[in-house]
VOPA-964815 format. One record per residue: residue in three letters; x, y, z of N, C-alpha, C in turn. Coordinates in pm, whole numbers, padded with zeros to 5 digits, always signed. Example, Ala and Ser with C-alpha at 12.3 -4.5 7.8 and 13.67 -1.06 7.14 Angstrom:
! VOPA-964815
ala+01319-00569+00780+01230-00450+00780+01320-00330+00780ser+01285-00225+00708+01367-00106+00714+01290+00003+00787
***
This chain:
! VOPA-964815
met+02262-00095-00064+02250-00054+00075+02224-00177+00161gly+02322-00265+00165+02305-00389+00237+02223-00486+00155thr+02184-00595+00217+02101-00694+00149+01961-00639+00133thr+01909-00642+00012+01774-00594-00015+01684-00711-00050thr+01568-00717+00012+01475-00825-00016+01333-00771-00021thr+01250-00833-00101+01109-00797-00107+01021-00915-00070ser+01081-01024-00022+01006-01148-00001+00966-01171+00144glu+01005-01084+00236+00982-01111+00376+00853-01053+00431val+00780-00978+00353+00655-00918+00400+00538-00990+00334ala+00457-01051+00417+00343-01128+00365+00234-01035+00314arg+00156-01086+00218+00037-01017+00170-00081-01108+00197val-00182-01054+00264-00301-01131+00299-00425-01050+00262his-00539-01117+00260-00663-01048+00222-00765-01055+00334asp-00799-00939+00389-00912-00923+00480-00917-01032+00587ile-00804-01059+00650-00801-01163+00753-00872-01117+00880ser-00909-01212+00963-00977-01179+01088-00880-01112+01183asp-00935-01042+01281-00851-00978+01381-00771-01082+01458ala-00834-01196+01488-00765-01301+01564-00645-01353+01486glu-00661-01376+01356-00549-01424+01274-00440-01318+01263phe-00480-01193+01247-00382-01086+01240-00301-01079+01368arg-00367-01087+01483-00295-01083+01611-00198-01200+01623arg-00248-01318+01592-00167-01439+01611-00046-01443+01519glu-00064-01409+01393+00041-01427+01294+00133-01306+01277phe+00083-01187+01311+00162-01068+01279+00184-00975+01399ala+00080-00920+01457+00099-00822+01565+00173-00882+01683asp+00128-00996+01733+00192-01057+01850+00334-01105+01822arg+00368-01123+01696+00502-01169+01658+00589-01055+01604gly+00534-00934+01601+00611-00819+01552+00650-00832+01407arg+00560-00881+01323+00588-00901+01181+00508-00802+01096pro+00573-00729+01007+00497-00643+00915+00410-00728+00823val+00304-00668+00773+00216-00738+00679+00143-00634+00595ile+00104-00675+00475+00023-00591+00387-00112-00659+00372ile-00218-00585+00403-00353-00642+00407-00440-00572+00302ser-00505-00649+00219-00598-00593+00121-00741-00621+00166gly-00834-00542+00112-00975-00568+00134-01033-00519+00264cys-00958-00442+00343-01009-00402+00475-01053-00256+00482ile-01036-00179+00374-01081-00038+00377-01176-00007+00261glu-01227-00109+00196-01315-00084+00081-01444-00015+00120his-01483-00024+00247-01606+00040+00293-01586+00187+00328trp-01463+00236+00323-01439+00377+00355-01496+00466+00244pro-01574+00569+00275-01620+00661+00171-01505+00723+00092ala-01391+00742+00155-01276+00801+00086-01234+00722-00036arg-01257+00592-00036-01215+00509-00150-01286+00551-00278lys-01406+00605-00266-01480+00649-00383-01469+00799-00406lys-01439+00874-00301-01448+01019-00310-01315+01089-00335trp-01207+01039-00277-01082+01115-00278-01017+01120-00415ser-00989+01241-00458-00917+01269-00583-00867+01412-00573leu-00781+01452-00664-00737+01592-00663-00855+01686-00688asp-00946+01646-00776-01064+01728-00803-01147+01747-00676tyr-01161+01640-00598-01239+01646-00475-01177+01744-00376phe-01047+01734-00356-00981+01823-00261-00984+01968-00309glu-00967+01988-00440-00967+02124-00493-01104+02188-00485ser-01208+02113-00525-01342+02172-00530-01403+02190-00392arg-01378+02095-00300-01442+02104-00169-01358+02180-00066phe-01225+02172-00078-01141+02230+00026-01038+02329-00030gly-01064+02382-00148-00966+02467-00216-00914+02582-00133asp-01000+02647-00054-00958+02763+00024-00908+02727+00164lys-00915+02602+00197-00869+02560+00330-00717+02571+00338arg-00667+02607+00456-00523+02619+00476-00477+02520+00583val-00369+02449+00552-00311+02355+00648-00160+02377+00651lys-00099+02336+00761+00046+02352+00777+00115+02217+00766phe+00218+02213+00683+00305+02097+00673+00434+02143+00605ser+00540+02065+00622+00670+02098+00565+00712+02242+00598asp+00687+02282+00722+00732+02410+00775+00672+02532+00706arg+00554+02516+00649+00486+02632+00592+00336+02607+00586glu+00260+02713+00564+00116+02700+00549+00082+02694+00400trp-00006+02603+00366-00048+02584+00228-00199+02603+00214arg-00240+02664+00105-00379+02664+00063-00397+02538-00023ile-00501+02460+00005-00518+02331-00062-00520+02347-00214ala-00586+02451-00265-00592+02470-00411-00453+02492-00468asp-00366+02562-00395-00229+02586-00441-00148+02457-00437phe-00169+02379-00333-00101+02250-00322-00139+02158-00439val-00268+02150-00469-00315+02067-00580-00256+02116-00712ala-00251+02247-00731-00195+02303-00855-00049+02263-00871glu+00029+02264-00763+00170+02224-00771+00183+02077-00804leu+00097+01994-00746+00101+01851-00780+00072+01830-00928arg-00027+01901-00980-00065+01884-01120+00042+01938-01215ser+00121+02032-01169+00221+02094-01256+00338+02000-01287gly+00354+01897-01205+00468+01806-01224+00597+01861-01170lys+00591+01971-01094+00710+02032-01037+00785+01933-00949gln+00918+01935-00961+01003+01847-00880+01098+01929-00793pro+01116+01891-00667+01047+01779-00603+00901+01813-00575ala+00817+01712-00588+00675+01733-00565+00649+01763-00418pro+00559+01854-00388+00527+01880-00246+00460+01758-00185tyr+00474+01744-00055+00419+01628+00014+00342+01674+00138leu+00211+01671+00129+00126+01699+00243+00141+01580+00338asn+00207+01602+00451+00238+01490+00538+00212+01522+00684gln+00172+01420+00757+00147+01429+00901+00045+01538+00936val-00053+01557+00851-00160+01652+00880-00266+01576+00959lys-00275+01604+01088-00364+01530+01177-00509+01570+01152phe-00595+01470+01143-00735+01497+01113-00800+01586+01218asp-00785+01549+01346-00857+01623+01450-00791+01755+01485glu-00672+01781+01433-00604+01907+01461-00614+02006+01345gln-00612+01954+01221-00612+02044+01105-00718+02015+01000phe-00766+01890+00993-00854+01856+00881-00973+01771+00929pro-01050+01820+01027-01162+01740+01080-01270+01711+00976glu-01276+01792+00869-01378+01770+00765-01360+01636+00696leu-01240+01581+00701-01213+01455+00632-01250+01332+00714glu-01274+01350+00843-01301+01234+00928-01420+01153+00880ala-01522+01221+00825-01641+01151+00778-01611+01060+00660asp-01497+01082+00593-01461+01000+00478-01390+00871+00518leu-01361+00858+00647-01294+00737+00695-01395+00639+00752gly-01353+00515+00763-01435+00412+00824-01355+00336+00927asp-01414+00233+00975-01352+00149+01076-01237+00068+01015leu-01130+00050+01092-01023-00044+01057-01022-00148+01168arg-01065-00268+01137-01091-00366+01243-00969-00394+01330tyr-00851-00379+01275-00730-00414+01349-00691-00310+01454thr-00756-00195+01450-00725-00091+01549-00842-00067+01644arg-00938-00156+01647-01054-00136+01735-01014-00136+01883arg-00905-00204+01916-00859-00208+02055-00738-00116+02075asn-00733-00012+01995-00628+00088+02013-00646+00155+02149arg-00544+00145+02236-00556+00190+02374-00497+00329+02399leu-00464+00403+02296-00399+00532+02319-00489+00632+02391arg-00620+00617+02381-00712+00707+02450-00779+00639+02570trp-00730+00526+02609-00793+00445+02713-00787+00516+02847gly-00901+00530+02914-00909+00602+03040-00815+00555+03149pro-00799+00422+03170-00711+00376+03279-00563+00409+03259leu-00523+00447+03138-00383+00483+03117-00348+00610+03196pro-00228+00617+03251-00184+00744+03311-00188+00855+03206asp-00210+00976+03250-00219+01089+03156-00097+01097+03065ser+00021+01066+03119+00143+01077+03040+00150+00974+02929gln+00068+00871+02937+00072+00763+02838-00034+00779+02728arg-00139+00854+02759-00248+00869+02662-00213+00971+02554ile-00263+00948+02436-00255+01045+02326-00398+01070+02281leu-00449+01186+02316-00590+01215+02291-00616+01272+02153arg-00515+01336+02093-00533+01398+01962-00418+01359+01870gly-00445+01363+01740-00339+01341+01643-00305+01196+01616ile-00394+01104+01649-00366+00962+01627-00371+00927+01479lys-00460+00993+01404-00474+00967+01262-00429+01089+01182ala-00362+01063+01069-00312+01171+00985-00328+01136+00838val-00336+01240+00755-00348+01223+00611-00215+01260+00545phe-00182+01188+00438-00060+01209+00360-00099+01211+00212ile-00058+01316+00140-00087+01325-00004+00039+01373-00075gly+00083+01297-00174+00203+01335-00248+00196+01288-00392gly+00283+01346-00474+00290+01308-00614+00418+01232-00643ala+00433+01192-00769+00554+01120-00810+00678+01202-00774gly+00772+01137-00708+00895+01204-00669+00896+01257-00528ser+00780+01265-00463+00779+01308-00324+00812+01189-00235ala+00855+01219-00112+00899+01112-00024+00897+01159+00120phe+00886+01063+00211+00915+01085+00352+01043+01008+00377gly+01154+01072+00343+01282+01004+00337+01351+00987+00470lys+01296+01044+00577+01357+01034+00708+01326+00897+00769leu+01424+00808+00767+01406+00677+00827+01384+00694+00976his+01283+00625+01030+01246+00642+01170+01164+00523+01216trp+01153+00508+01345+01047+00423+01400+00959+00512+01486asp+00833+00474+01499+00736+00565+01559+00760+00581+01709trp+00766+00706+01750+00799+00746+01886+00723+00665+01990ser+00790+00628+02096+00738+00554+02211+00691+00414+02174tyr+00748+00360+02068+00719+00222+02027+00571+00201+01995leu+00516+00288+01913+00380+00270+01864+00381+00191+01734his+00275+00113+01713+00250+00056+01582+00200+00167+01490val+00210+00146+01359+00143+00236+01265+00081+00154+01153tyr-00042+00191+01119-00117+00130+01009-00130+00236+00901ile-00082+00206+00781-00085+00304+00672-00171+00248+00559ser-00284+00314+00535-00382+00268+00437-00375+00354+00312gln-00358+00288+00198-00349+00358+00070-00489+00376+00011val-00540+00497+00022-00671+00528-00032-00663+00546-00183arg-00558+00614-00231-00534+00634-00374-00387+00611-00404gly-00361+00542-00513-00224+00522-00559-00145+00426-00472ala-00021+00405-00512+00069+00313-00443+00181+00392-00375lys+00247+00327-00281+00358+00390-00209+00465+00284-00186glu+00591+00323-00209+00702+00231-00183+00753+00251-00041phe+00778+00139+00028+00829+00142+00164+00972+00089+00168ile+01054+00154+00248+01189+00108+00280+01188+00077+00429val+01217-00047+00466+01194-00093+00602+01315-00170+00653tyr+01344-00154+00781+01449-00230+00849+01394-00283+00981ala+01436-00403+01017+01394-00463+01144+01465-00394+01261pro+01407-00401+01382+01468-00337+01499+01610-00383+01527glu+01640-00509+01499+01774-00559+01530+01884-00498+01443asp+01846-00428+01337+01945-00361+01253+01970-00216+01296ser+01912-00174+01407+01924-00035+01451+02069+00010+01462lys+02156-00078+01509+02296-00040+01532+02369-00004+01403tyr+02313-00041+01288+02377-00011+01159+02319+00113+01091leu+02218+00175+01152+02141+00279+01084+02168+00419+01137tyr+02272+00437+01215+02316+00568+01264+02206+00642+01339pro+02145+00577+01442+02044+00648+01520+02104+00766+01595lys+02025+00869+01614+02071+00987+01686+02092+00952+01833pro+02203+00991+01891+02229+00959+02032+02122+01014+02126asp+02070+01132+02095+01972+01194+02183+01828+01163+02145tyr+01809+01094+02032+01674+01060+01987+01682+00934+01902pro+01693+00818+01963+01722+00694+01890+01612+00644+01798ala+01496+00711+01796+01391+00674+01701+01414+00737+01564asp+01519+00816+01551+01550+00888+01428+01695+00859+01390thr+01729+00880+01263+01864+00856+01216+01931+00988+01177thr+02063+00988+01180+02136+01109+01140+02140+01125+00988ile+02100+01021+00914+02094+01030+00767+01969+01109+00730lys+01987+01219+00659+01876+01310+00635+01769+01253+00543asp+01811+01182+00438+01714+01130+00340+01755+00989+00302phe+01682+00891+00349+01721+00752+00324+01685+00706+00183thr+01612+00787+00108+01584+00752-00031+01694+00800-00124his+01789+00881-00070+01895+00933-00155+02010+00983-00067phe+02114+00901-00053+02230+00942+00026+02352+00864-00021asp+02470+00912+00017+02597+00850-00022+02628+00738+00077ile+02617+00615+00033+02637+00500+00120+02779+00495+00174glu+02875+00551+00101+03014+00547+00148+03035+00635+00271gln+02947+00733+00291+02956+00815+00411+02897+00746+00533phe+02815+00643+00508+02750+00570+00616+02764+00419+00589pro+02886+00367+00592+02913+00230+00546+02845+00121+00627asp+02812+00147+00754+02748+00042+00834+02612+00002+00781val+02548+00091+00704+02417+00059+00647+02426-00067+00559lys+02544-00091+00501+02561-00209+00417+02542-00339+00494lys+02558-00334+00626+02545-00454+00708+02399-00487+00741ala+02310-00392+00718+02169-00411+00752+02093-00473+00635arg+01985-00540+00666+01900-00599+00563+01785-00504+00532gln+01788-00447+00414+01682-00356+00372+01569-00435+00308ile+01446-00403+00349+01327-00464+00291+01251-00355+00217arg+01223-00379+00090+01146-00284+00009+01019-00353-00041phe+00909-00278-00039+00785-00333-00093+00692-00219-00131met+00600-00248-00219+00498-00152-00260+00368-00184-00189val+00303-00083-00137+00167-00096-00086+00075-00035-00190glu-00010-00118-00246-00094-00076-00358-00222-00010-00309glu-00290+00056-00402-00417+00121-00370-00514+00022-00308gly-00575+00063-00198-00671-00023-00129-00609-00115-00025glu-00478-00114-00012-00410-00199+00085-00369-00120+00209thr-00350-00192+00318-00303-00134+00445-00176-00204+00487ala-00072-00126+00517+00054-00181+00568+00055-00169+00721phe+00089-00277+00786+00109-00276+00931+00259-00274+00957ile+00306-00166+01021+00447-00152+01058+00454-00165+01210pro+00509-00276+01261+00509-00296+01406+00599-00198+01480ala+00576-00187+01609+00655-00100+01695+00803-00132+01681gly+00884-00026+01668+01028-00041+01662+01085-00067+01524trp+01001-00088+01424+01050-00111+01287+01077+00022+01218trp+01195+00034+01160+01234+00154+01087+01163+00158+00953his+01121+00277+00909+01056+00288+00779+01070+00429+00721ala+01075+00433+00589+01070+00556+00511+00986+00523+00387thr+00936+00624+00318+00849+00599+00203+00884+00689+00085lys+00843+00642-00032+00869+00715-00156+00751+00693-00251met+00712+00798-00322+00600+00790-00416+00649+00790-00561his+00587+00706-00642+00614+00702-00785+00493+00747-00866glu+00385+00779-00795+00261+00826-00857+00182+00901-00750leu+00070+00960-00788-00014+01027-00691-00054+00928-00582ser-00035+00969-00458-00064+00882-00344-00143+00959-00239met-00249+00898-00190-00327+00952-00079-00342+00842+00024ser-00297+00868+00145-00300+00763+00246-00338+00818+00383val-00376+00725+00470-00413+00757+00607-00328+00672+00700ala-00265+00734+00799-00185+00662+00898-00252+00671+01034glu-00250+00559+01106-00304+00557+01243-00201+00496+01336ser-00166+00568+01440-00077+00517+01545-00159+00434+01643ala-00097+00329+01700-00176+00240+01785-00094+00178+01897leu-00162+00156+02007-00109+00084+02122-00206-00028+02154asp-00155-00150+02164-00240-00263+02202-00156-00363+02282arg-00206-00480+02301-00136-00575+02386+00000-00614+02329ala+00017-00606+02197+00141-00652+02135+00258-00559+02166asn+00235-00430+02175+00344-00338+02205+00329-00273+02343trp+00239-00326+02422+00209-00269+02554+00333-00264+02643glu+00395-00381+02668+00509-00387+02759+00630-00313+02702gln+00652-00328+02571+00763-00260+02506+00754-00110+02527arg+00633-00056+02517+00616+00088+02531+00635+00133+02676trp+00573+00065+02774+00585+00116+02910+00727+00097+02965arg+00797-00006+02918+00936-00020+02960+01023+00092+02903trp+00991+00136+02782+01063+00249+02722+01041+00375+02805phe+00915+00398+02847+00887+00514+02930+00955+00502+03066ala+00955+00383+03123+01019+00364+03252+01168+00397+03245gly+01233+00358+03136+01375+00392+03118+01396+00541+03109arg+01306+00612+03041+01315+00757+03032+01298+00821+03170tyr+01202+00770+03245+01178+00826+03378+01301+00809+03468gln+01364+00692+03459+01485+00669+03537+01596+00766+03497asn+01614+00783+03367+01719+00873+03317+01692+01019+03354glu+01565+01052+03370+01529+01190+03405+01532+01215+03555gly+01567+01112+03632+01585+01132+03775+01461+01117+03860tyr+01358+01048+03808+01239+01024+03889+01276+00941+04012ala+01206+00961+04120+01230+00884+04242+01211+00735+04213pro+01299+00650+04264+01287+00505+04237+01150+00448+04271trp+01088+00496+04379+00957+00442+04416+00850+00478+04314lys+00865+00596+04250+00769+00634+04147+00783+00547+04024val+00908+00520+03985+00931+00434+03868+00882+00293+03896ala+00909+00242+04016+00864+00108+04052+00711+00100+04053gly+00646+00204+04104+00500+00206+04105+00443+00210+03964phe+00506+00289+03878+00463+00297+03738+00474+00160+03671lys+00586+00092+03691+00606-00041+03632+00500-00140+03680ala+00475-00139+03810+00378-00233+03866+00238-00206+03812tyr+00201-00078+03807+00067-00043+03758+00051-00080+03611met+00149-00047+03528+00138-00074+03385+00140-00224+03357ser+00217-00299+03434+00220-00443+03417+00084-00504+03450leu+00024-00460+03558-00108-00508+03596-00214-00467+03494leu-00209-00342+03451-00309-00293+03356-00300-00367+03223gly-00178-00411+03189-00160-00481+03063-00241-00608+03050arg-00283-00664+03162-00365-00785+03156-00502-00759+03094phe-00543-00632+03092-00674-00597+03040-00667-00522+02907ala-00548-00504+02856-00531-00426+02733-00587-00501+02612
***
């Protein structure tokens, strides 16, 4: 599927926020960071036994249906294929009991998605963090970049996860949907007929494993899909900061123009967001 490389994503250990900003976030470079979530209670607590014994009767919705946690765990243990994948379950919307198991992630301390000075249309008050649990053979095969040019930090609490990643400049080869360019028309990027989508061969695919205890930083606009080869439990956090600030508000400004907003409103929005960005 085009040129495949595993050498372009750096691995670092518990670097400072200043170094992370300088070397990766401000340059739009993915990175894998170890040693930054060891203080999370989840690192010691999370297991299938933990979810079954403490939350067995809890019900959550994912993959277009409602699941009882005990039933989900039983299916994972059965080895059934394809393995179910508890995905995009937002902590504050469906699983607030798990929030106490998380800790601080230093690189998202300046996450501005809930920042008061942001216009209401720009803020995201709920659903910033989500839990993902899957077994061998499960996948989030829909190649995408995160809506409105958000960064995403994916922390592996248990097990490893394989990532399939493409840089933003390869978008033209990945069959983005005309009406939703953050998504592709290819249903499952972990398994598809390349001859039906030959342009993908022109793109450079980057594959890497994020191991237990590591956090992957996927910058705004980078395409990604994931696949599990073992039991995986992870936490994803969407983020807005100075690195993707302008990219995001310009994306919104383009949408407002296309939707027919008055030119003076779009101009005012641009001016306000540009000024506010000095304090982000």
